[in-house]
KEKE-3310 file (N, C-alpha, C; in steps of 0.2 Angstrom, whole numbers, plus 5000, padded with zeros to 4 digits):
npx = (4851:4847:4855:4867:4867:4861:4849:4840:4840:4834:4822:4817:4816:4806:4795:4793:4789:4777:4770:4769:4763:4751:4743:4751:4754:4763:4775:4775:4779:4794:4797:4793:4801:4813:4811:4810:4823:4829:4825:4812:4799:4785:4782:4785:4775:4764:4766:4764:4751:4744:4747:4741:4727:4725:4727:4717:4706:4707:4703:4713:4715:4724:4737:4735:4732:4745:4753:4747:4750:4763:4764:4759:4769:4779:4774:4768:4759:4750:4735:4725:4729:4731:4718:4713:4720:4715:4701:4702:4707:4696:4686:4691:4689:4697:4697:4703:4715:4711:4705:4716:4723:4714:4713:4726:4726:4716:4723:4733:4726:4720:4732:4734:4724:4711:4697:4683:4686:4692:4681:4673:4682:4682:4669:4669:4676:4668:4657:4663:4666:4655:4654:4666:4673:4683:4683:4670:4669:4679:4673:4661:4667:4673:4662:4656:4666:4664:4653:4641:4631:4619:4620:4630:4625:4618:4629:4636:4627:4627:4640:4638:4629:4636:4645:4649:4640:4646:4650:4638:4628:4622:4608:4604)
npy = (4847:4860:4861:4862:4874:4875:4882:4884:4872:4864:4870:4866:4852:4852:4857:4846:4836:4842:4841:4827:4824:4832:4835:4835:4845:4849:4851:4863:4873:4872:4875:4888:4894:4893:4901:4913:4915:4917:4929:4930:4935:4936:4924:4916:4919:4915:4901:4898:4902:4893:4881:4884:4885:4872:4864:4870:4865:4852:4851:4854:4865:4871:4870:4877:4889:4892:4893:4904:4914:4915:4920:4932:4938:4939:4949:4962:4971:4965:4964:4956:4942:4944:4946:4934:4926:4932:4929:4915:4913:4918:4908:4898:4901:4909:4922:4934:4934:4935:4948:4956:4954:4958:4972:4976:4974:4984:4995:4995:4996:5008:5016:5014:5021:5016:5018:5012:4999:4998:5001:4989:4980:4984:4982:4968:4966:4971:4962:4952:4957:4967:4978:4985:4998:5008:5003:5005:5018:5021:5015:5023:5035:5032:5029:5042:5049:5043:5048:5043:5047:5043:5030:5030:5036:5028:5021:5032:5037:5026:5027:5039:5036:5027:5036:5043:5056:5072:5078:5073:5059:5045:5044:5057)
npz = (5036:5041:5053:5048:5041:5029:5024:5013:5007:5017:5018:5006:5008:5018:5011:5002:5012:5015:5003:5002:5014:5017:5029:5040:5050:5060:5053:5048:5057:5060:5047:5046:5056:5049:5038:5044:5049:5037:5034:5028:5032:5029:5023:5033:5042:5034:5034:5047:5049:5040:5047:5059:5056:5051:5063:5070:5063:5065:5078:5088:5097:5107:5101:5089:5095:5101:5089:5083:5092:5091:5078:5080:5087:5077:5069:5075:5071:5063:5064:5061:5063:5077:5082:5079:5089:5100:5099:5099:5112:5119:5116:5122:5135:5142:5148:5153:5147:5134:5134:5137:5125:5115:5119:5115:5102:5099:5102:5093:5081:5083:5082:5069:5063:5061:5064:5064:5065:5078:5086:5084:5090:5103:5106:5107:5118:5128:5127:5134:5146:5152:5161:5161:5164:5158:5145:5142:5141:5132:5121:5119:5116:5104:5096:5096:5089:5077:5073:5078:5088:5094:5096:5105:5116:5126:5132:5137:5146:5155:5160:5167:5176:5184:5190:5205:5214:5217:5233:5239:5242:5231:5233:5237)
capx = (4852:4846:4860:4873:4866:4859:4842:4836:4839:4830:4815:4815:4814:4800:4790:4792:4785:4770:4767:4768:4758:4748:4740:4757:4754:4769:4781:4775:4783:4801:4798:4792:4807:4818:4809:4811:4830:4831:4822:4806:4793:4778:4782:4785:4768:4759:4767:4761:4744:4742:4747:4736:4721:4724:4726:4710:4701:4708:4701:4719:4715:4730:4742:4733:4733:4752:4755:4744:4753:4770:4763:4758:4775:4783:4772:4763:4755:4746:4729:4720:4732:4730:4711:4712:4722:4710:4695:4703:4707:4689:4683:4694:4686:4703:4694:4707:4720:4707:4704:4722:4725:4709:4716:4732:4723:4712:4728:4736:4721:4720:4738:4733:4718:4706:4692:4678:4688:4693:4674:4672:4686:4680:4662:4671:4678:4662:4654:4665:4665:4651:4655:4673:4672:4687:4681:4663:4671:4682:4668:4657:4671:4674:4655:4655:4671:4662:4646:4636:4629:4613:4622:4635:4621:4617:4635:4638:4623:4630:4646:4636:4625:4641:4649:4646:4639:4651:4647:4632:4627:4617:4601:4603)
capy = (4853:4866:4862:4864:4880:4875:4883:4884:4865:4862:4872:4861:4846:4853:4857:4839:4833:4845:4839:4820:4823:4839:4836:4835:4853:4850:4852:4870:4877:4873:4879:4895:4896:4894:4907:4919:4915:4919:4936:4930:4936:4935:4917:4913:4920:4911:4894:4897:4902:4887:4876:4885:4884:4865:4862:4872:4861:4845:4852:4855:4872:4874:4870:4882:4896:4893:4896:4911:4919:4915:4924:4939:4941:4940:4955:4964:4976:4961:4964:4950:4937:4945:4945:4926:4924:4934:4925:4908:4913:4919:4902:4893:4904:4912:4929:4939:4934:4937:4955:4959:4954:4963:4979:4977:4975:4990:5000:4995:4998:5016:5019:5014:5025:5012:5019:5008:4992:4999:5000:4982:4976:4987:4978:4961:4966:4973:4956:4948:4961:4973:4984:4987:5006:5011:5001:5008:5025:5021:5014:5029:5040:5029:5030:5049:5050:5041:5052:5039:5049:5040:5023:5032:5039:5023:5020:5038:5037:5021:5030:5044:5032:5024:5041:5046:5063:5076:5081:5070:5052:5044:5045:5064)
capz = (5032:5046:5058:5044:5038:5022:5025:5007:5006:5022:5016:5000:5011:5022:5006:5000:5017:5015:4997:5003:5019:5019:5035:5045:5052:5064:5049:5046:5062:5059:5041:5048:5059:5043:5034:5048:5049:5030:5033:5025:5038:5026:5022:5040:5045:5030:5036:5054:5048:5037:5052:5064:5053:5051:5069:5073:5060:5069:5085:5092:5098:5110:5096:5085:5099:5101:5083:5082:5096:5087:5072:5082:5089:5071:5066:5080:5067:5060:5069:5059:5067:5084:5083:5079:5095:5105:5098:5102:5120:5122:5115:5127:5141:5145:5147:5155:5142:5128:5135:5136:5117:5112:5120:5111:5095:5098:5102:5086:5076:5084:5079:5061:5061:5058:5070:5065:5068:5085:5089:5084:5095:5110:5108:5109:5125:5132:5127:5139:5153:5150:5166:5161:5164:5154:5139:5140:5140:5125:5116:5118:5113:5097:5093:5095:5084:5070:5071:5080:5095:5097:5099:5111:5122:5132:5135:5141:5152:5160:5164:5172:5182:5189:5193:5212:5213:5221:5239:5241:5240:5225:5234:5238)
cpx = (4852:4853:4867:4873:4864:4851:4838:4835:4834:4823:4812:4812:4807:4794:4788:4788:4778:4767:4765:4762:4755:4745:4745:4758:4760:4775:4781:4779:4790:4802:4797:4798:4813:4817:4811:4819:4832:4828:4816:4800:4787:4777:4781:4778:4763:4760:4763:4754:4741:4742:4742:4729:4720:4723:4719:4705:4701:4705:4707:4720:4721:4736:4741:4734:4741:4755:4753:4748:4760:4769:4762:4764:4780:4781:4766:4758:4749:4740:4725:4723:4730:4723:4710:4714:4717:4704:4696:4703:4700:4685:4685:4693:4692:4702:4699:4713:4717:4707:4710:4724:4720:4711:4722:4730:4720:4717:4731:4732:4720:4726:4738:4728:4712:4700:4686:4680:4689:4686:4672:4675:4683:4673:4664:4673:4672:4657:4656:4664:4661:4652:4662:4673:4676:4685:4674:4665:4674:4677:4663:4660:4672:4667:4654:4660:4668:4655:4640:4633:4624:4615:4627:4631:4620:4624:4638:4634:4625:4636:4643:4632:4630:4645:4646:4645:4644:4647:4641:4632:4622:4610:4599:4603)
cpy = (4860:4867:4864:4870:4881:4876:4882:4876:4862:4864:4868:4855:4846:4854:4850:4836:4835:4842:4831:4819:4830:4840:4835:4842:4854:4852:4860:4875:4878:4876:4886:4898:4897:4900:4913:4920:4918:4926:4936:4930:4934:4928:4913:4913:4916:4904:4893:4897:4896:4881:4877:4884:4876:4862:4864:4867:4854:4846:4853:4863:4875:4875:4876:4889:4897:4896:4903:4916:4920:4920:4931:4942:4942:4947:4958:4969:4972:4960:4958:4944:4938:4944:4938:4924:4926:4930:4918:4908:4914:4912:4897:4896:4907:4920:4934:4940:4937:4945:4958:4959:4958:4970:4980:4978:4982:4996:5001:4998:5006:5019:5019:5018:5022:5012:5014:5001:4992:4998:4993:4978:4978:4983:4971:4961:4967:4966:4951:4951:4967:4979:4986:4994:5009:5009:5004:5015:5026:5020:5019:5034:5038:5030:5037:5051:5048:5044:5048:5040:5045:5033:5024:5034:5034:5022:5026:5038:5032:5024:5035:5041:5029:5029:5044:5054:5067:5079:5078:5062:5051:5046:5053:5068)
cpz = (5037:5050:5054:5040:5031:5022:5019:5006:5011:5021:5010:5003:5015:5017:5003:5005:5016:5009:4998:5009:5021:5025:5041:5046:5056:5060:5047:5051:5061:5052:5042:5051:5054:5039:5038:5048:5042:5029:5029:5029:5035:5025:5028:5043:5041:5032:5043:5053:5045:5043:5057:5062:5053:5058:5072:5070:5063:5076:5090:5093:5102:5105:5091:5088:5099:5095:5081:5086:5093:5081:5074:5085:5083:5068:5070:5077:5063:5064:5067:5063:5075:5086:5083:5086:5100:5105:5101:5109:5123:5121:5120:5134:5145:5144:5148:5150:5135:5128:5134:5128:5113:5113:5116:5104:5094:5098:5096:5081:5077:5081:5071:5059:5059:5064:5070:5067:5075:5089:5089:5089:5102:5111:5110:5116:5130:5132:5133:5146:5152:5155:5166:5159:5159:5146:5137:5138:5133:5119:5114:5115:5105:5093:5091:5089:5077:5069:5073:5087:5098:5099:5105:5117:5128:5136:5140:5147:5157:5164:5169:5178:5187:5192:5200:5211:5218:5227:5242:5239:5234:5227:5235:5232)
residu = (UNK:UNK:UNK:UNK:UNK:UNK:UNK:UNK:UNK:UNK:UNK:UNK:UNK:UNK:UNK:UNK:UNK:UNK:UNK:UNK:UNK:UNK:UNK:UNK:UNK:UNK:UNK:UNK:UNK:UNK:UNK:UNK:UNK:UNK:UNK:UNK:UNK:UNK:UNK:UNK:UNK:UNK:UNK:UNK:UNK:UNK:UNK:UNK:UNK:UNK:UNK:UNK:UNK:UNK:UNK:UNK:UNK:UNK:UNK:UNK:UNK:UNK:UNK:UNK:UNK:UNK:UNK:UNK:UNK:UNK:UNK:UNK:UNK:UNK:UNK:UNK:UNK:UNK:UNK:UNK:UNK:UNK:UNK:UNK:UNK:UNK:UNK:UNK:UNK:UNK:UNK:UNK:UNK:UNK:UNK:UNK:UNK:UNK:UNK:UNK:UNK:UNK:UNK:UNK:UNK:UNK:UNK:UNK:UNK:UNK:UNK:UNK:UNK:UNK:UNK:UNK:UNK:UNK:UNK:UNK:UNK:UNK:UNK:UNK:UNK:UNK:UNK:UNK:UNK:UNK:UNK:UNK:UNK:UNK:UNK:UNK:UNK:UNK:UNK:UNK:UNK:UNK:UNK:UNK:UNK:UNK:UNK:UNK:UNK:UNK:UNK:UNK:UNK:UNK:UNK:UNK:UNK:UNK:UNK:UNK:UNK:UNK:UNK:UNK:UNK:UNK:UNK:UNK:UNK:UNK:UNK:UNK)
# end
């Protein structure tokens, strides 16, 4: 049906497959592609999420990660999906990729004006790489913007301690 352009019929067949074999998570990806072709992005994301969750429960983290990444490309503003990608990358010890994804999520949350959530994501980055200077700075600024000066103070001090003094060495 898909090859002949009968997308609605193909969707019906995939739904029947899922009713008969609900643990066949590999059937959700082509279903999501059909939904996307039909302009049904929310349904495509839901199908991918169902499959990713199922693969994750089965211990197939690579498959789950691939589907979560696909979800993120369908809707880059869906920070929930992107956080799941970052968290899974972190679990798989792919730290550089996890940090990249966390940074993208933080930037999107910043665009959306969700300041507290930005702070949470920045903390996750610092858990992976505590001495990441630009993240320490951004986190301190985030805390200050939220009126949490006491929590920001140790991060600001870390930045000052790491800043070389102008015109003299640290000992002078």
